[in-house]
MARBAKOL-352128 format. One record per residue (C-alpha): x, y, z. Coordinates in steps of 0.25 Angstrom, whole numbers, plus 2048, in hexadecimal, padded with zeros to 3 digits. Layout:
<atoms>
+------+-------+-----+
: east : north :  up :
+------+-------+-----+
:    X :     Y :   Z :
...
+------+-------+-----+
</atoms>
This chain:
<atoms>
+------+-------+-----+
: east : north :  up :
+------+-------+-----+
:  8AE :   248 : 66B :
:  8BD :   246 : 66D :
:  8C2 :   238 : 668 :
:  8C4 :   22F : 674 :
:  8D0 :   227 : 677 :
:  8CC :   218 : 676 :
:  8D0 :   20C : 67D :
:  8CA :   1FF : 679 :
:  8CD :   1F5 : 685 :
:  8CA :   1E6 : 681 :
:  8CB :   1DB : 68B :
:  8CC :   1CC : 686 :
:  8C2 :   1C2 : 68A :
:  8BC :   1CA : 695 :
:  8AE :   1C5 : 69A :
:  8A2 :   1CE : 69A :
:  8A1 :   1CE : 6A9 :
:  8AF :   1CE : 6AD :
:  8B0 :   1DD : 6B0 :
:  8A9 :   1E3 : 6BC :
:  8A1 :   1ED : 6B4 :
:  89B :   1E1 : 6AD :
:  897 :   1D9 : 6BA :
:  8A4 :   1D2 : 6BC :
:  8A7 :   1CD : 6CA :
:  8B3 :   1D2 : 6D3 :
:  8C0 :   1CA : 6D1 :
:  8C8 :   1C2 : 6DB :
:  8D7 :   1C7 : 6DB :
:  8DE :   1BE : 6E4 :
:  8D9 :   1C1 : 6F2 :
:  8D2 :   1CE : 6ED :
:  8C6 :   1D1 : 6E4 :
:  8C2 :   1DD : 6DC :
:  8BC :   1E2 : 6CF :
:  8C2 :   1DC : 6C3 :
:  8C1 :   1E8 : 6BA :
:  8C0 :   1F5 : 6C2 :
:  8C6 :   1FE : 6B7 :
:  8BE :   1F8 : 6AC :
:  8B2 :   1F9 : 6B5 :
:  8B5 :   208 : 6B7 :
:  8B5 :   20A : 6A8 :
:  8A7 :   204 : 6A7 :
:  8A2 :   20D : 6B3 :
:  8A8 :   21A : 6AD :
:  8A3 :   216 : 69F :
:  89A :   20D : 697 :
:  897 :   1FE : 698 :
:  890 :   1F5 : 68E :
:  888 :   1EA : 693 :
:  886 :   1E3 : 685 :
:  893 :   1E5 : 67E :
:  899 :   1DA : 676 :
:  8A6 :   1D6 : 66F :
:  8A6 :   1D3 : 660 :
:  8AA :   1C5 : 663 :
:  8AB :   1BB : 66E :
:  8BA :   1B9 : 66B :
:  8C6 :   1C3 : 66B :
:  8CC :   1C5 : 65D :
:  8BE :   1C6 : 655 :
:  8BA :   1D1 : 65F :
:  8C7 :   1D8 : 65D :
:  8C5 :   1D8 : 64E :
:  8B7 :   1DF : 650 :
:  8BD :   1E9 : 65A :
:  8C8 :   1EE : 651 :
:  8C0 :   1EE : 644 :
:  8B2 :   1F3 : 649 :
:  8AC :   1E8 : 640 :
:  8A7 :   1DA : 641 :
:  8B3 :   1D1 : 644 :
:  8AD :   1C7 : 63A :
:  8B1 :   1CF : 62F :
:  8C0 :   1CC : 631 :
:  8C6 :   1BE : 62F :
:  8CF :   1BF : 63B :
:  8C3 :   1C2 : 644 :
:  8BD :   1B4 : 640 :
:  8C7 :   1AD : 649 :
:  8C1 :   1AB : 656 :
:  8CB :   1B0 : 65B :
:  8D8 :   1B3 : 653 :
:  8E2 :   1A8 : 658 :
:  8F1 :   1A6 : 657 :
:  8EF :   1A0 : 649 :
:  8ED :   1AE : 644 :
:  8FC :   1B2 : 646 :
:  901 :   1B4 : 638 :
:  8F4 :   1B4 : 632 :
:  8F0 :   1BF : 628 :
:  8E1 :   1BD : 629 :
:  8DF :   1BB : 638 :
:  8E0 :   1C9 : 63D :
:  8DB :   1D7 : 63B :
:  8DF :   1DC : 62D :
:  8E6 :   1EA : 62E :
:  8DD :   1F0 : 623 :
:  8D1 :   1EF : 62C :
:  8CD :   1FC : 632 :
:  8CD :   1FB : 642 :
:  8C9 :   203 : 64E :
:  8D8 :   207 : 650 :
:  8DB :   20A : 642 :
:  8CF :   213 : 640 :
:  8D1 :   21A : 64D :
:  8DF :   21D : 649 :
:  8DA :   223 : 63D :
:  8D1 :   22C : 646 :
:  8DE :   231 : 64D :
:  8DF :   227 : 659 :
:  8EC :   220 : 65E :
:  8E9 :   211 : 65F :
:  8EF :   206 : 667 :
:  8EC :   1F8 : 66B :
:  8F1 :   1F2 : 678 :
:  8EE :   1E3 : 67A :
:  8E8 :   1D8 : 672 :
:  8E7 :   1D9 : 662 :
:  8E2 :   1CB : 65E :
:  8DF :   1CF : 64F :
:  8EB :   1C8 : 648 :
:  8FA :   1C9 : 648 :
:  904 :   1D1 : 640 :
:  909 :   1D2 : 636 :
:  8FB :   1D1 : 630 :
:  8F3 :   1D7 : 63B :
:  8F5 :   1DF : 648 :
:  8F1 :   1EC : 650 :
:  8FB :   1F5 : 649 :
:  8F5 :   1F1 : 63C :
:  8E7 :   1F4 : 640 :
:  8E7 :   202 : 646 :
:  8EF :   202 : 653 :
:  8FA :   20B : 654 :
:  900 :   203 : 660 :
:  8FE :   1F5 : 664 :
:  903 :   1EE : 671 :
:  8FD :   1E0 : 674 :
:  8FB :   1D2 : 66F :
:  8F7 :   1CD : 661 :
:  8F1 :   1BF : 666 :
:  8E4 :   1BC : 66D :
:  8EB :   1BA : 67A :
:  8F8 :   1B9 : 681 :
:  8FE :   1B5 : 68F :
:  8FD :   1C1 : 698 :
:  90C :   1C0 : 69C :
:  914 :   1BA : 690 :
:  90B :   1C1 : 686 :
:  90C :   1B4 : 67D :
:  900 :   1AF : 675 :
:  8FA :   1A1 : 675 :
:  904 :   19D : 66A :
:  910 :   1A1 : 674 :
:  913 :   1AD : 66B :
:  917 :   1BA : 672 :
:  90C :   1C4 : 66F :
:  90E :   1D2 : 673 :
:  911 :   1DD : 66A :
:  913 :   1EC : 668 :
:  90E :   1EF : 65B :
:  912 :   1E3 : 653 :
:  91F :   1E1 : 65A :
:  920 :   1D6 : 665 :
:  922 :   1DB : 673 :
:  925 :   1D5 : 680 :
:  921 :   1DB : 68D :
:  920 :   1D5 : 69B :
:  913 :   1D7 : 6A2 :
:  904 :   1D2 : 6A4 :
:  8FE :   1D5 : 697 :
:  8F1 :   1DC : 69C :
:  8FA :   1E5 : 6A4 :
:  903 :   1E7 : 698 :
:  8F7 :   1EB : 68F :
:  8F2 :   1F4 : 699 :
:  8FF :   1FC : 69B :
:  901 :   1FD : 68C :
:  8F3 :   203 : 68B :
:  8F6 :   20D : 695 :
:  903 :   210 : 68E :
:  8FB :   212 : 681 :
:  8F2 :   21C : 688 :
:  8FD :   224 : 68E :
:  905 :   225 : 681 :
:  8F9 :   22A : 679 :
:  8F3 :   233 : 684 :
:  8FA :   240 : 680 :
:  8F5 :   23E : 671 :
:  8E7 :   23A : 676 :
:  8E6 :   247 : 67F :
:  8EA :   24E : 673 :
:  8E0 :   249 : 66A :
:  8E5 :   23C : 664 :
:  8DD :   231 : 66B :
:  8E1 :   222 : 66C :
:  8DA :   215 : 66A :
:  8E0 :   20A : 673 :
:  8DB :   1FB : 672 :
:  8DF :   1F4 : 67F :
:  8DC :   1E6 : 67C :
:  8DF :   1DD : 689 :
:  8E1 :   1CE : 688 :
:  8DB :   1CE : 697 :
:  8D4 :   1C6 : 69B :
:  8D7 :   1BC : 690 :
:  8DF :   1AF : 694 :
:  8E9 :   1AB : 699 :
:  8E4 :   1AD : 6A7 :
:  8EF :   1B6 : 6AC :
:  8EF :   1C1 : 6B6 :
:  8FB :   1CB : 6B9 :
:  900 :   1C1 : 6C3 :
:  8FF :   1B4 : 6BA :
:  90C :   1B5 : 6B2 :
:  90F :   1A7 : 6B7 :
:  903 :   1A2 : 6AF :
:  909 :   1A6 : 6A1 :
:  912 :   19A : 69F :
:  907 :   191 : 6A3 :
:  8FE :   196 : 698 :
:  908 :   199 : 68D :
:  904 :   18C : 685 :
:  8F5 :   18F : 686 :
:  8F0 :   19D : 689 :
:  8E2 :   199 : 68A :
:  8E6 :   195 : 699 :
:  8DB :   18B : 699 :
:  8E0 :   185 : 6A7 :
:  8E1 :   192 : 6AE :
:  8DB :   19F : 6B2 :
:  8CF :   1A2 : 6BB :
:  8C5 :   1AD : 6BD :
:  8CE :   1B5 : 6C7 :
:  8DA :   1B5 : 6BD :
:  8D0 :   1BA : 6B2 :
:  8CA :   1C5 : 6BA :
:  8D8 :   1CA : 6BF :
:  8DC :   1CA : 6B0 :
:  8D0 :   1D4 : 6AD :
:  8D4 :   1DC : 6B9 :
:  8E3 :   1DE : 6B4 :
:  8DC :   1E3 : 6A7 :
:  8D3 :   1EC : 6AF :
:  8DF :   1F2 : 6B6 :
:  8E6 :   1F5 : 6A9 :
:  8DA :   1FC : 6A4 :
:  8DA :   204 : 6B1 :
:  8E9 :   208 : 6AE :
:  8E4 :   20C : 6A0 :
:  8D8 :   215 : 6A5 :
:  8E2 :   21B : 6AF :
:  8EC :   21F : 6A4 :
:  8E0 :   225 : 69C :
:  8DC :   22D : 6A8 :
:  8EB :   231 : 6AB :
:  8EC :   236 : 69C :
:  8DF :   23E : 69D :
:  8D9 :   235 : 692 :
:  8CE :   22D : 69A :
:  8C3 :   236 : 696 :
:  8C6 :   236 : 688 :
:  8C8 :   227 : 686 :
:  8BE :   21C : 683 :
:  8C1 :   20F : 689 :
:  8BA :   203 : 685 :
:  8BB :   1F6 : 68C :
:  8B6 :   1E8 : 687 :
:  8BA :   1D9 : 684 :
:  8BD :   1D3 : 677 :
:  8B3 :   1C8 : 67A :
:  8AC :   1C1 : 686 :
:  8B3 :   1BA : 692 :
:  8BA :   1AD : 692 :
:  8BD :   1A2 : 69C :
:  8BD :   1AA : 6A9 :
:  8B5 :   1B6 : 6A5 :
:  8A7 :   1BA : 6AB :
:  89D :   1BD : 6A1 :
:  891 :   1BD : 6AA :
:  885 :   1BD : 6A6 :
:  88A :   1B9 : 698 :
:  88C :   1AB : 693 :
:  898 :   1A6 : 68B :
:  8A5 :   1AE : 688 :
:  8B1 :   1AF : 67E :
:  8AE :   1A8 : 671 :
:  89E :   1A8 : 674 :
:  894 :   1B1 : 66E :
:  88B :   1AF : 67A :
:  88C :   1BD : 682 :
:  898 :   1B9 : 68B :
:  8A0 :   1B8 : 67E :
:  89D :   1C5 : 678 :
:  897 :   1CF : 682 :
:  8A2 :   1D7 : 689 :
:  8A5 :   1E3 : 691 :
:  8A5 :   1F0 : 68A :
:  8A9 :   1FC : 692 :
:  8AB :   20A : 68D :
:  8B2 :   216 : 695 :
:  8B3 :   224 : 690 :
:  8B1 :   22F : 699 :
:  8B1 :   239 : 68E :
:  8A6 :   232 : 686 :
:  89F :   228 : 68F :
:  896 :   22A : 69B :
:  89A :   222 : 6A7 :
:  892 :   216 : 6AD :
:  88B :   212 : 6A0 :
:  886 :   204 : 69C :
:  880 :   201 : 68F :
:  879 :   1F5 : 688 :
:  87D :   1F9 : 67A :
:  881 :   1EC : 672 :
:  88F :   1EE : 66C :
:  89B :   1E5 : 668 :
:  8AA :   1E8 : 666 :
:  8AA :   1EE : 659 :
:  8A0 :   1F8 : 65D :
:  8A9 :   1FD : 668 :
:  8B5 :   1FF : 65E :
:  8AB :   206 : 654 :
:  8A8 :   20F : 660 :
:  8B6 :   212 : 662 :
:  8B8 :   216 : 654 :
:  8AC :   21F : 654 :
:  8B1 :   226 : 661 :
:  8BF :   227 : 65B :
:  8BA :   22E : 64E :
:  8BF :   223 : 645 :
:  8B8 :   21F : 638 :
:  8B5 :   211 : 633 :
:  8BB :   20C : 626 :
:  8B0 :   20C : 61C :
:  8B6 :   1FF : 616 :
:  8B4 :   1F8 : 624 :
:  8A6 :   1FD : 629 :
:  8A5 :   1FB : 638 :
:  89C :   1F0 : 63F :
:  89E :   1F7 : 64C :
:  894 :   201 : 651 :
:  898 :   20D : 65A :
:  893 :   20E : 668 :
:  896 :   21C : 669 :
:  887 :   220 : 66C :
:  887 :   216 : 678 :
:  894 :   21B : 67E :
:  88D :   229 : 67F :
:  87F :   223 : 683 :
:  87F :   215 : 689 :
:  870 :   214 : 687 :
:  871 :   217 : 678 :
:  871 :   209 : 673 :
:  86F :   204 : 665 :
:  86C :   1F6 : 65E :
:  879 :   1EF : 65C :
:  877 :   1E0 : 657 :
:  884 :   1D8 : 659 :
:  889 :   1CC : 652 :
:  893 :   1C1 : 654 :
:  897 :   1B4 : 64E :
:  8A2 :   1AA : 652 :
:  8A8 :   19E : 64B :
:  8AA :   197 : 658 :
:  89D :   18F : 65B :
:  896 :   196 : 64F :
:  891 :   1A1 : 658 :
:  889 :   1AD : 654 :
:  882 :   1B8 : 65C :
:  87A :   1C5 : 65A :
:  876 :   1CE : 665 :
:  86B :   1D8 : 661 :
:  864 :   1E0 : 66B :
:  860 :   1D7 : 677 :
:  861 :   1CA : 66F :
:  86D :   1C1 : 66B :
:  86D :   1B6 : 660 :
:  878 :   1AB : 663 :
:  87D :   19F : 65C :
:  887 :   195 : 662 :
:  88A :   187 : 65D :
:  87E :   188 : 654 :
:  874 :   18B : 65F :
:  86C :   198 : 65E :
:  868 :   1A1 : 66A :
:  860 :   1AE : 66C :
:  862 :   1B6 : 679 :
:  85C :   1C2 : 67F :
:  869 :   1C7 : 684 :
:  863 :   1D3 : 68C :
:  85B :   1C9 : 694 :
:  865 :   1BD : 693 :
:  873 :   1C1 : 691 :
:  877 :   1B4 : 696 :
:  871 :   1AD : 689 :
:  86A :   1A2 : 690 :
:  85C :   1A4 : 68B :
:  85B :   1A1 : 67C :
:  84F :   1A8 : 676 :
:  851 :   1A2 : 668 :
:  845 :   199 : 668 :
:  83C :   1A3 : 66F :
:  83F :   1AE : 665 :
:  842 :   1A7 : 658 :
:  83F :   1B4 : 64F :
:  849 :   1BC : 657 :
:  853 :   1B0 : 656 :
:  851 :   1B0 : 647 :
:  853 :   1BF : 645 :
:  860 :   1BF : 64D :
:  866 :   1B3 : 646 :
:  863 :   1B9 : 639 :
:  869 :   1C6 : 63D :
:  876 :   1BF : 641 :
:  876 :   1B7 : 634 :
:  874 :   1C4 : 62C :
:  880 :   1CB : 634 :
:  889 :   1BE : 632 :
:  886 :   1BE : 623 :
:  88E :   1CC : 623 :
:  89A :   1C6 : 629 :
:  8A5 :   1BD : 623 :
:  8A3 :   1AE : 626 :
:  8AC :   1A8 : 630 :
:  8B7 :   1A0 : 628 :
:  8BA :   191 : 62A :
:  8C8 :   194 : 62F :
:  8C4 :   19E : 63A :
:  8C9 :   199 : 647 :
:  8C3 :   198 : 655 :
:  8CC :   197 : 661 :
:  8C5 :   194 : 66E :
:  8D1 :   190 : 676 :
:  8CA :   186 : 67F :
:  8BD :   17E : 680 :
:  8B5 :   176 : 689 :
:  8C0 :   16C : 68C :
:  8C7 :   177 : 693 :
:  8BC :   17D : 69B :
:  8AD :   17B : 69B :
:  8A4 :   183 : 692 :
:  89E :   190 : 697 :
+------+-------+-----+
</atoms>
């Protein structure tokens, strides 16, 4: 089989049910209404949608460590921050060490041109950076979030780069990223048609705060001192931010079609974690920073006309690092034996959505001392010292705690989680947790 071009699209803090193809409601756009995500929904309709796919973490940078290394994020010190914050600037430890093999570095060895457009959030130069970890090109931000118009981080630093050189550009960041992604495809199209495929990471900041649509440049001065934007935003603004991202994905798909590359390109869409303040996670409970389903179950859509039949839905359990492992597999890349992969290739499921296999999934969080294990229909969960057992297939909302009814199953799953955790490095005392807001700012979910 010919190696596909690969585009890995990652939204930021998108909720499980924010998209139409995951049951999301139509949006109000001023006096009009309409679908929030028609282009992403079209990818799902013409491809494969996962109902039980997860992120490696309920917060951004730990998931990104797993995504790029294809290994449990807990193996690296920087990924034990929840998430990496501005205090990591200048650090030589809080980031992705350049010697670690990555998805882009291994695909590059396999003959791919590689590029990242968008959010990096895995440490700052000179110790860390995309160009040091396998990407030929980088256009985007190093921080966890920036203003959509000034492109300044929460510290007030301008944070937009070409490679490692600061870059200034006028424009709404979501659109800027979308247009750069289109440019990457167009520049690499001739080589791709000639047999050298490309790997593009397109990591949006949308729909992450601050709550700004294309028409909200006037908001930028108001949020400059606090990008968390705790006194602003609403559901309508949030959905329009998703819609802007969706439009950009439409531009990208059209560029692939125009360059006669769409059939030979695997497009994967997901979110780095569950939704935040204005997101829709129905029927799930919780969101970002939580190991309840709303914090970790996310959309997973795969579109590849040359390799995936349209209209499929699968209940295969998977998480972020599995998708990266799948991309490495499809691209003919070889893992580094010194860094064995924890991810599992989903290639058989892409070929046959009914070909599911057992895939136990583990999580832990320093925040609220959380732990979780999803194994088949069942989930073991601990939050703030309280333990729970849920039949997720029957109770995705995690309301019926079966721990006392099934103590033997509870004990088996607790022991399985502890056995896995014993294989991971411990969380050091200086690991940071950055929540950003609390119940004094808004009621608990």
